[in-house]
C-alpha positions in Angstrom: 0.0 0.0 0.0 1.4 3.4 -0.9 1.6 6.2 1.6 3.9 8.3 3.8 4.2 5.3 6.2 4.2 2.5 3.6 5.9 -0.6 5.0 5.9 0.7 8.6 5.0 -1.8 11.4 3.4 0.1 14.2 2.3 -0.7 17.8 -0.1 2.0 19.3 -1.1 1.8 23.0 -4.4 3.2 24.2 -5.9 2.3 20.8 -9.5 1.7 21.8 -10.6 5.3 21.5 -9.7 9.0 21.3 -6.1 9.8 20.3 -4.9 6.2 20.1 -7.7 5.2 17.7 -6.9 8.3 15.6 -3.2 7.5 15.5 -3.9 3.9 14.5 -6.2 4.9 11.7 -4.0 7.7 10.3 -1.0 5.4 10.3 -3.0 2.8 8.5 -4.3 5.3 6.0 -0.7 6.2 5.2 0.3 2.6 4.5 1.4 1.2 7.9 0.1 -2.0 9.4 -0.8 -1.5 13.0 -1.3 -3.4 16.2 -3.7 -1.5 18.6 -3.4 -2.3 22.3 -5.5 -1.2 25.2 -6.6 -2.4 28.6 -10.0 -2.3 26.9 -9.3 -5.2 24.6 -12.8 -5.2 23.1 -12.6 -1.5 22.3 -9.2 -1.9 20.6 -10.6 -4.8 18.5 -13.6 -2.6 17.5 -11.1 0.1 16.3 -9.1 -2.5 14.4 -12.2 -4.0 12.8 -13.3 -0.6 11.6 -9.9 0.1 10.1 -9.9 -3.3 8.3 -13.4 -2.7 7.0 -12.2 0.5 5.4 -8.7 -0.4 4.3 -8.7 -4.1 3.9 -8.2 -7.2 6.1 -4.8 -7.6 7.7 -4.2 -3.9 8.1 -5.0 -3.7 11.8 -4.8 -6.1 14.7 -5.7 -5.7 18.4 -4.9 -7.2 21.8 -5.8 -6.5 25.4 -2.8 -4.9 27.1 -2.1 -3.3 30.5 0.9 -1.1 29.9 1.9 -1.2 33.6 2.7 -4.9 33.3 6.1 -5.8 31.9 5.0 -9.3 31.1 2.1 -8.0 29.1 4.5 -5.7 27.2 6.6 -8.7 26.3 3.5 -10.4 25.0 2.5 -7.3 23.0 5.9 -7.2 21.3 5.6 -10.9 20.4 2.1 -10.1 19.1 3.7 -7.5 16.8 6.2 -10.0 15.6 3.4 -12.5 14.9 0.8 -10.3 13.4 2.9 -7.6 11.7 6.1 -9.5 11.0 8.2 -7.1 13.1 8.1 -3.6 14.6 9.6 -0.3 13.7 7.1 2.3 15.1 6.1 2.5 18.7 3.5 5.0 19.7 3.3 5.2 23.5 -0.1 6.9 23.8 -1.8 5.3 26.8 -2.3 7.7 29.6 -4.6 9.0 32.3 -5.2 12.3 34.1 -5.5 12.6 37.9 -7.4 15.2 39.8 -6.3 17.0 42.9 -3.8 19.7 43.9 -0.7 19.0 46.1 -2.9 19.0 49.2 -5.8 16.9 47.9 -4.2 14.5 45.4 -4.2 11.0 46.9 -0.9 9.2 46.8 -2.5 6.1 45.3 -3.7 8.3 42.4 -0.3 9.8 42.0 1.2 6.3 41.8 -1.3 5.1 39.3 -0.7 8.2 37.1 3.1 7.4 37.1 2.5 3.7 36.6 0.6 4.3 33.4 2.1 7.6 32.0 5.7 7.0 32.9 6.4 3.4 33.8 4.3 2.2 30.9 6.6 3.9 28.5 9.7 2.7 30.3 8.5 -0.9 30.1 7.4 -0.4 26.5 10.7 1.0 25.2 12.7 -1.7 27.0 10.5 -4.5 25.6 10.3 -3.1 22.1 13.8 -1.9 21.3 15.3 -5.4 20.5 12.7 -6.1 17.9 12.8 -2.5 16.6 16.5 -2.8 16.0 15.9 -5.8 13.7 13.6 -3.7 11.6 15.3 -0.3 11.7 15.1 2.5 10.8 12.5 3.1 13.4 10.7 5.7 15.4 9.4 5.9 19.0 6.7 8.5 19.5 5.8 9.3 23.1 2.6 11.2 23.7 3.3 13.7 26.5 1.2 16.9 27.0 1.6 20.7 27.0 1.0 20.1 30.7 4.5 18.5 30.8 5.9 21.9 29.9 3.5 24.3 31.5 2.4 23.7 35.1 -1.0 24.1 36.7 -1.8 24.3 40.4 -4.5 21.7 40.1 -2.7 18.8 38.5 0.8 18.1 40.1 0.6 14.3 39.3 -0.2 14.9 35.6 2.3 17.7 35.2 5.1 15.7 36.8 4.3 12.5 34.9 4.1 14.2 31.5 7.3 16.2 32.2 9.0 12.8 32.9 7.8 11.6 29.5 9.4 14.6 27.9 12.8 14.1 29.5 12.8 10.3 29.2 12.2 10.7 25.5 15.4 12.8 25.1 17.4 10.2 27.0 16.1 7.4 24.9 16.8 9.4 21.7 20.4 10.0 22.8 20.9 6.3 23.8 19.6 5.1 20.4 21.8 7.6 18.5 24.9 6.9 20.5 24.5 3.2 19.8 23.8 3.8 16.1 20.4 2.0 16.3 18.8 4.1 13.6 15.8 4.5 15.9 14.6 8.0 16.8 12.5 9.1 19.8 10.5 12.3 20.1 7.7 13.5 22.3 4.4 15.1 21.3 2.7 17.8 23.5 -1.0 18.4 22.8 -3.2 20.8 24.6 -7.0 20.3 24.9 -8.3 17.8 22.3 -11.9 16.8 21.7 -11.8 13.2 22.9 -13.9 11.1 25.3 -11.8 12.5 28.2 -13.5 15.9 27.7 -16.9 14.1 28.1 -15.8 12.9 31.5 -14.4 16.3 32.4 -17.7 18.0 31.5 -19.6 15.4 33.6 -17.2 15.8 36.5 -17.8 19.6 36.6 -21.5 19.3 35.8 -21.1 21.3 32.6 -22.6 21.0 29.2 -20.0 19.6 26.8 -20.2 22.7 24.5 -19.9 25.1 27.5 -16.7 23.3 28.5 -15.4 23.4 24.9 -16.1 27.1 24.7 -14.3 27.7 28.0 -11.3 25.7 26.9 -11.2 27.4 23.5 -10.9 30.8 25.2 -7.6 29.7 26.8 -6.1 28.9 23.4 -4.7 31.7 21.2 -6.1 30.0 18.0 -9.5 29.9 19.8 -10.5 26.3 19.1 -10.0 22.9 20.7 -8.0 20.4 18.7 -9.4 17.4 16.9 -7.8 13.9 17.3 -6.4 14.1 13.7 -4.6 17.3 14.5 -2.4 15.1 16.8 -2.5 12.0 14.7 -1.1 13.9 11.6 1.9 14.8 13.7 2.3 11.1 14.7 2.3 10.2 11.0 5.1 12.7 10.4 7.2 11.4 13.3 6.6 7.8 12.3 7.5 8.4 8.6 11.0 8.8 7.2 10.1 12.5 6.5 11.3 13.2 10.1 14.5 11.2 9.8 16.7 14.1 11.1 14.4 14.7 14.1 15.2 13.0 17.4 15.2 14.1 21.0 12.8 16.9 20.2 9.4 18.0 21.5 6.6 18.8 19.1 4.1 21.2 20.7 0.5 21.1 19.3 -1.0 23.6 21.6 -2.7 26.3 19.5 -0.1 28.8 20.7 -0.5 28.4 24.5 3.2 27.9 25.1 4.0 31.1 23.1 2.2 33.3 25.6 
């Protein structure tokens, strides 16, 4: 299949919905074969089935996968070997947000946030790099957040976890470059994006979804909330050989917030 990612073999975590589903679909549309993983295995399979219905059988596969479990990461990499024939693109997308300021955030929630957002990427990169080396050149794309670069008084756990993703990505990039692996690693930093997370946010604050969207848009210089493909298109670029000279970098997709 022709496309900007033709021949790429991609594993995308958190692929059941939202950004992960968009990443998987856009990569597939550009010629990649994809393995979607999610703790919601049925949801990941639904996403894969929809991609296959549009792009042809054998384009997308899915497995249930808890990114906090190293053994399940080893199984996910083996699934990539089995279903895709290898692996050269890893999109670490799975993540959660945690409510509570430094006084109200529960330590168990802090730990859970780091287990998924940070440890999940650590386990994933360790598990995937051996297979990725066999199929280089390759690209690791770690989904961080603008909240990893700009702090808020209401989300210390999320801020700290996404900042860790940002710096870990640089260390991974330098390690791969130093060892001539031909594997790049970059982080992506979105701001507010219209995904099911915002549905939950609106419900939590007893707000109409559109009221929340308007409120968030007013905080963004471009005055609109992003769509999943605004982020997925950047993932396509980073996964493709078009970005072959880009590693250890952060790609901010924030409508101008960080420029203020």
